[in-house]
C-alpha positions in Angstrom: -2.4 -18.4 19.4 -0.3 -15.9 17.5 -1.6 -14.0 14.4 0.8 -16.1 12.2 -0.7 -19.3 13.6 -4.3 -18.0 13.1 -3.4 -17.2 9.4 -1.8 -20.6 8.9 -4.8 -22.4 10.4 -7.3 -20.4 8.4 -5.4 -21.0 5.2 -5.1 -24.7 5.9 -8.8 -24.9 6.6 -9.5 -23.2 3.2 -7.1 -25.5 1.3 -8.6 -28.6 2.9 -12.2 -27.4 2.2 -11.3 -26.8 -1.5 -9.4 -30.1 -1.7 -12.6 -32.0 -0.7 -14.2 -30.8 -3.9 -14.2 -32.6 -7.2 -11.5 -32.1 -9.8 -14.0 -30.4 -12.0 -14.8 -27.9 -9.2 -11.0 -27.3 -8.7 -10.6 -26.7 -12.5 -13.4 -24.0 -12.3 -11.6 -22.5 -9.3 -8.4 -22.2 -11.4 -10.4 -20.5 -14.2 -11.9 -18.1 -11.7 -8.4 -17.4 -10.3 -7.1 -16.7 -13.9 -9.9 -14.2 -14.5 -9.3 -12.4 -11.2 -5.6 -12.1 -12.0 -6.3 -10.8 -15.5 -8.7 -8.2 -14.1 -6.1 -7.0 -11.7 -3.6 -6.4 -14.6 -6.0 -4.8 -17.1 -4.8 -1.5 -18.5 -1.5 -1.6 -16.6 1.2 0.5 -18.1 4.9 -0.2 -18.0 5.4 2.8 -15.7 2.7 1.5 -13.3 4.2 -2.0 -13.4 7.5 -0.8 -12.0 6.2 1.5 -9.3 7.7 0.7 -5.9 7.4 2.2 -2.4 9.0 1.2 0.9 9.9 -2.5 0.9 7.0 -3.6 -1.4 7.7 -5.4 -4.6 6.6 -3.7 -7.8 3.9 -5.4 -9.8 6.5 -6.9 -12.2 8.3 -8.4 -9.3 5.1 -9.9 -8.0 4.3 -11.3 -11.4 7.8 -12.8 -11.7 7.3 -14.5 -8.4 3.9 -15.8 -9.3 5.2 -17.2 -12.6 8.2 -18.9 -11.1 6.4 -20.4 -8.1 3.3 -21.3 -10.2 5.4 -23.3 -12.6 7.2 -25.1 -9.7 3.9 -25.9 -7.9 2.4 -27.3 -11.1 5.5 -29.5 -11.6 5.2 -30.8 -8.0 1.5 -31.4 -8.4 2.2 -33.6 -11.4 5.0 -35.3 -9.5 2.7 -36.2 -6.6 0.0 -37.5 -9.0 2.5 -39.5 -11.0 4.3 -41.0 -8.0 7.5 -39.2 -9.0 9.9 -37.9 -6.4 9.8 -34.2 -5.7 12.1 -32.2 -8.0 15.4 -30.9 -6.6 15.1 -27.6 -8.3 14.4 -24.3 -6.5 10.8 -24.5 -5.5 9.7 -21.0 -5.1 11.4 -18.5 -7.3 11.4 -14.9 -6.5 11.5 -12.4 -9.3 13.7 -13.8 -12.1 11.1 -13.1 -14.8 10.4 -9.5 -13.7 12.6 -7.9 -16.3 10.3 -8.7 -19.1 7.8 -6.1 -20.6 4.5 -6.0 -18.7 2.6 -7.3 -21.8 4.8 -10.4 -21.9 4.3 -10.9 -18.2 0.6 -10.5 -18.4 0.5 -13.1 -21.3 2.8 -15.4 -19.4 0.6 -15.4 -16.4 -2.5 -16.0 -18.6 -0.6 -18.9 -20.2 0.4 -20.3 -16.8 -3.2 -20.3 -15.7 -4.2 -22.0 -18.9 -1.6 -24.7 -18.2 -2.7 -25.0 -14.6 -6.3 -25.4 -15.7 -5.4 -28.1 -18.2 -3.3 -29.9 -15.6 -6.1 -29.8 -13.0 -8.7 -30.9 -15.5 -6.4 -33.9 -16.5 -5.9 -35.2 -12.9 -7.7 -38.3 -11.7 -10.7 -37.9 -9.4 -9.4 -40.5 -7.0 -5.7 -39.7 -7.0 -3.4 -40.6 -4.1 -4.0 -38.1 -1.4 -1.6 -39.7 1.0 1.4 -38.5 -1.0 2.5 -35.0 0.1 5.0 -32.3 -0.7 6.3 -30.0 2.1 5.3 -26.4 2.0 7.7 -24.3 4.2 4.8 -22.5 6.1 1.9 -24.9 5.7 3.6 -28.2 6.1 2.8 -31.3 4.0 0.1 -30.8 1.4 -1.4 -33.4 -1.0 -1.9 -32.6 -4.7 -5.5 -31.3 -4.2 -4.3 -29.0 -1.4 -1.5 -27.7 -3.6 -4.1 -26.9 -6.2 -6.1 -24.9 -3.6 -2.8 -23.3 -2.6 -2.4 -22.0 -6.1 -5.6 -20.1 -5.6 -4.7 -18.8 -2.2 -1.2 -17.8 -3.3 -2.5 -15.9 -6.4 -5.2 -14.1 -4.4 -2.7 -13.0 -1.8 -0.6 -11.5 -4.6 -3.6 -9.9 -6.3 -4.2 -8.1 -3.0 -0.6 -7.1 -2.8 -0.8 -5.7 -6.4 -4.0 -3.8 -5.5 -2.3 -2.3 -2.5 0.5 -1.1 -4.7 -2.1 0.4 -7.1 -3.9 2.1 -4.2 -0.7 4.0 -3.1 -1.1 7.8 -3.4 2.0 8.1 -5.5 1.0 5.3 -7.9 1.3 6.6 -11.5 -2.1 7.5 -13.0 -1.7 6.1 -16.4 
């Protein structure tokens, strides 16, 4: 097995484990994710948010990606639950929102997590788990697995931002 296959299988196992939980538990997971994202962004200055090194994204670019992809995933979760066809729009945006001030991005991410939490809390406990939407790396995921993916994706990017903040040349305030 390759490292990529191992990572994929571990992530799928995590998403399936979380997807076996109740909608209430998944809503709590989204709240916890929101809090962890907010903690990562506390006290971040504009200068710190645009710091880049090597090929890494700056924090603003990470946030732009998180916002675009999170909105898209929320839309597709709702489509799966409501028996709608997947949207034809770009599914995983990269950094289109990154030009906004850091305070706006921080608030936009908090708002996204609020919307995500309300969406998850509104979903039926016994929804159709046979309907899936294709993820480019993980394959077909049902709506509960996509909810768990939201957590996994966010935590991956929190780690990415923490790595940027740990760089020796990262501005100190």
